[in-house]
N, C-alpha and C positions, 0 to 999 in steps of 0.2 A: 255554779260558776265554773266553767273548765279551767285547767291549768294554764291554757294559752290566754283566756280572758284575765285570769288573775295576774298573770305576768304583766299584760299591758295595762291593765288598771292601776296596780300598784306602782309600776314604773312612771306613768304619768303623774299620779299624785306626789310621788317621791321627788320627781324632777321639779315640779312646783315648789315643794316645800325647800329644797335645796337652793333653788333659785332666790327665794325670799331670804333665807338664812345666808346665803352667799353675798347677797348685797349688803348685808350689814356687818359681816366679818372680812370681807376682802377689801384691800385697798384699791388704789386706782391702777397699779400695775398688775393686779390680780394675785397678788399674795396675800396670805393670810396676815392679819395682825399678830405679832408674837406674844401671844398670851402666856407663854412658858416663862418669859422673863420676869413677870409680876404675878405669877399664879399662886403663890403661897405654898407650893409644894415643897417637901423636904430636899435641901440641898447640901446635906452633910455626908459624911462618910462613916456614920456610926455602924457597929455591928448590930443588926436587927434581925433577930431570929424570925423564922417563919412562924407565924401566930396559928393557933388551932382555930379553924373556920369550918363549919358544917357545909357540904356542898350544897348550893342553893338548887332549887327546882328548874327544869327548863323554863327559860323566859323571865326567872326571878333574879335578883341582884342583892348583893351585899356590900357593905362598906369597909374595905380594908382597914383593920383596926390600928395598923401601925402608920400607914400612909394617908389614910381618911379619903380615899379615892373609891367611886363606885365602880364594881365589877359585875357584869351580867353573864349569865350562862346563855349560850346560844345554841348548843347542841346537847343530845342526851344518848350517851352510848348504851346500846343494849347489853344485857348480861352476857358474858362469854357463853358461846355455844347457841346464842339465840339465831333464829333463822331470820332472813330478810334484810338485805341492805348491807351496808358497809359497818364494819365493827366500829370505826370512830369517824370524826369529820373534824378537819383540821385546816389551818392556813396552808396554802400551797408551799411557801416558802417566805423567809422573812424579806427577800428583795424582789419577790414577786408581788406586782400590784394587785391586791385584791379588789380594789374600788374601781367602778367605772369613771369616765371622764368627769361626771358631775356629781359624784359621790352618792347617786341616788340608789345605786345597787353595788352588791359585792358578792363574790364568788369564794365558796369554800370547796374543799376537796375531800371526797371520802376515801378513806385508806384504801378502798378497793379501786381508786382511781377514777370515780365519778365526780361530776362536777355539778354543785348545788348552789342555786341562786337565792341571796338574801335581800330584804329590803334595807336600803341604805339609812332610812330614817328610824324605823321601828326596831331594826335588827333582827326581825322575824323572817322565818324560812318561807319562800315562795315556792319553788319546785325544783326539781332536777332538770338539768338542760339535756338537749338531744346531742351534746358533744360526746363523741365516742369515749368509752372508758378506757383509761390506760395512762401511760406516761406521754400525753400528747401536747403538754406544755401551753394550755390555754393562756391567752395574753390579751388584756382590754386594750381597744384603742385609746390613746391618750387624748384624742379629739372628737371622737363620736361614741357617746354614751351606750349606743345600741349594739355595738361591734365588739367581737373578740377574734383572735386568730387562733389556730393550732396546727400542730404538724402530725401527718399520718402517713407512714410508708415514705414515698419519695415526693409527697405532696403537701401544700401548704393550703389551708382552707380559712374562710371568713365565715363566722357565725353571727346571724342576727338575732338578739334576743327576743325582739318584738314578733318576728317571723317564725322563730324556732326552727330555722332552716340554715343550711350551710351552702356555700358556693366555693368552688376550687379557684384558688388564686393563681396556682402554678403547679406543674410537675415537673421534676428535675431527674429525668430517667438516667439510670446508671449511677446515681449518686446516693440513693436512698438505701435504707431507712434513716431518716434524718432526725437529728436532735441538735440542740444547742448546747447540751450539758445541763439544761434546766435551770441556769442560774443567771438569766439576763431578762431584761425589758425591752420591748420595742424602743426605738429612738423617740425624743421628745415630741417630734412631729409626727409619729406613727407610722413612718414610711419604711424603715429599715429594721432588719432582723438578721443576726449571723446564725449559720447552721453549718454543721458538718456530717459527713457520711458515716458508714460503719468503720470501725477501727480494725486495722490489719495488724497481726501480730508475728513476731519472730517465732521460731521453733520453740524457744523456750517459755513461750505464751506471754512474753514481754511485748510493749507498745513498739509498733514500727512506724506507722503512718497512718493518716485519714485525709480526706479532702474537705476543704471548707470553703464556703463562698457566703456572700451577702445577698439576701433577696431584697428587691424593691417591691414592698407590698403594694404600692400604688399601680405598678404596671404588671407585675408578675415577673418580671425579668431578673435574672440573676447576674450577678457580677463575675469577675474572674475568679477561677477555682486555684485555690492554694492547696499545694500539698504540706500538710504539717508533719514534720518528722521529730522525735524526741529530741531535745537538746543534747549536744555532746557533753560527754564527761559524767553522765549519770544513767547507767543502763537500766535502772529500775524506775525510771521517770515515765509519767503517762499523762495525757491530756485530761484536764478536769473540765473546762468549759471555754466557749467562745462567747464574746459579748460585744455588741455594738454600744459605743459611747453615747451618752443622752444627745449630742450635737449631730449624731448620725454620720460624722466624718472619719471615725476611727474604729478599729476593732481591737479588742483586748483579748489576748490568748492566754489563759491561765493553764500552767503546768503544776502537778503536784509537788515537785521538788524544785525545779527551776524558778517558779514563780510566774509573774506575769510580763508579756512583751507587748507593745503597743504597735499597732500597723496602721496605714490608711485604710480606708474602705476597699482600695484597689490593691492592698497587699505590700506596699512600700513600707520597709521595715523603719520604724520611727525611733523607738528606745525601749529599754527595759525599764519596767516600772517598779517591780519588787523582786526579791530573791527569796521569796517564800509564798506559801499558799495557804492561806486561811480565809476565815469568812469575812466577806466585805461587800460594800455597795458603793456605787457612784453616787456622791452627795454634793450639793451646791451650798457654798457658804453665803452669808449675807451680802457680800461683795459681788455675787454671780459667778465666782470661781468654781469649777467642779474639780473634785478630788475622788480618788479611789480611797475611801476610808475602810480600813482593814485592821482586823485583830492580829496581832503579832507576837508569837513567842520568840523572845530573844535568848537563844542558848547560852550567850557568853555571859549574860548577868542573871540567867535563869528567872526571867519574869515575863509577863504578859501585859502587853501595852495596846493601845489603839492609836493608830498612826493615819495621818492624812498624807497621801501622795498625790500632788497636783498633776492634772494631765498635761499642763502646759509645759513641764520640765523644771518647774521650780522645785526647790528642796523640800523634802518630806519633812513633817513635823509630828512629834509625838504629842498627843492630846491628853492622854490619861493612862494611868499605870493601875492595872488591877491588884488587889490586896494579896493575891496568891496566884501562881502561873497555872494552877489547875482550873482556873475559872474559864470554862469554854464560853464564847460569846457569838452571837449572831447579831448583825447589824442592818437596820432597815432605814434607808433615806427615801421612802415613798412619799414622804411628806413634801411633795414638789411645790405645794402652795405655802410652805412654812420653811423657807430655806434658813441654814444656820444651826440645824439640829440633827443628830443622828439618834435613832431609837435602839436600844440595845436590849438583848434578853440573854439571861445567863443560866447555866447550869454546871453541875460538877461532871466532869469528863471521865472521872474513874481512875485517872492516872496519878499513882502515888497515894500517900497516906493522907486520909482526910483530916484536916487540922482542927476540926471543930466548927462552930458557927463563923461565917465569914460576911463580911461587909458586902452587899451586892450579890450575893449568892441566891439563885433561884428568884431573881427579880427583874421587872421590866423598868428600865430608866431611861431618860433622854440624856444625851451628852452634847453640850454646845461645841460647835466647830471653832469658836475662839478660845476653847479650853486649853490649859497646858499643864503640865505635871504638877508645876509649882501653884497653880491657880485654877484647879478643876472647876467646870461648870457644869453641875449635874441637877436633874429634877427626878427623883425617884417616885415611881408611879404606883407600883404594886408587887405583891408576891404573886408568884405563879403556882403556888401550892403542888409543884412538882419537884419532889427532893431527890430522887434517884433516876437514872436513866437506864431502861430496860431495853429500849430500841429506839431506831430513828425517829419514829413518831412521838417519843417523849421528850424530844428537843422543842422548847416553846415556840421557835421560828415566829416570834413576835413581829407583826408588819403593821404599819401605820396608815392611816387615811391620809388623803393628800393635804387636808388642812391641819393634821396633827391631833384632831379632837377625838378620835377613837383609834385605840390600838388592840388588835387581835393578838390572842397567843393561844397555844395548845397546852392543855395540862390533864393528867389522868386524875388530879384532885384527890389521891390518896386512895383511889379505886383502882384494882386491878393492875397493881404496880408492876408486877411480873409478867404481865400478859401481853404479847404483842399487839399493837395497833388499837388498844382501847383508850383513845384519848378524845377529849371533846375541846371546843372552841369557846373561849371566854372574851369578853370585850372589856378594856377599861375604858369607860365613858367619861371624857372630860368636857363634854358639851354644858 
């Protein structure tokens, strides 16, 4: 059977299985039953050191001896120096949706920039896609399980998994090469995506300006162009990324020092959301309110917290305080069918003296959006088996399936800890 036939056959089978499973798991409004509430998963804040576990073989699994959850190995990194293919295979990013619209397929990224397709039910590899290799920001359509978009030069493309073929959505002459900063999803209806062009610099190589706009992926047309200049008062600041909000009505512009500003889709200034830039995602709570949930180092009290900043202008809320400020966090709210939770992955960021075993270090856990510092709501899922960070790919970047039942994360699992890019993908399988 050819790769093309395999992709088609597995996609059809997986779609059928997902539909059957979804009919049992989803409520009338399309949201998953909140299995985390009564899951029996650990909900304490005890210091639980990473246990010694032998790396499983490709496709094999083990039960985390501390959390009693099943973890499956999805990829196998070649030995350093081996020929053929990417050194490692990892999730694209914590807030980049790995799963297609019906959870029948998911996408992983080779550390060489290739895109690899996996079966959403068996979690097994299908084939590499024909999406170009590089930082092209592949993003699934939230409504059509067959389609992805990606950016290349001054163009935006749509890719069909079934046909293994791309078509151009639009070309934006004079504005490329394009990027979003690689930290956004398409709007919830799949229609809008924010982009910016090349960064222009002052003579001292500091950020000066760039041009940003929103693409209508349905028509291929772009909206007005906005010249983004670094905020006043911080000559060292620079643009981190731009991101369309889930409702498609607004754009968040994130600066490295200034924090986040919110604009309308046509670039009318709305408000400042944050005065810092750390890892965060757009999250929807059980009441339907969308917030930017973000990790926040507070210098005045020297702590690290997770904070919810409502997009509607209501006051922000601190949800959780980390046991030490050095605990770096990524946040995923790709569980769009399971509102009310954020999924966090942690690692030691190497700043300051390591205090010894710390609660929640090198873990993946779920945080309830109803949580408060006084009454935290957590569900601890698994250790990442990644102790020290040697490079970017050693960050777990845990990302969650739409229904919350499978969480992907990257780890070197004790192998090649000082070598760049030798990381694999593991899945916490809560099905």
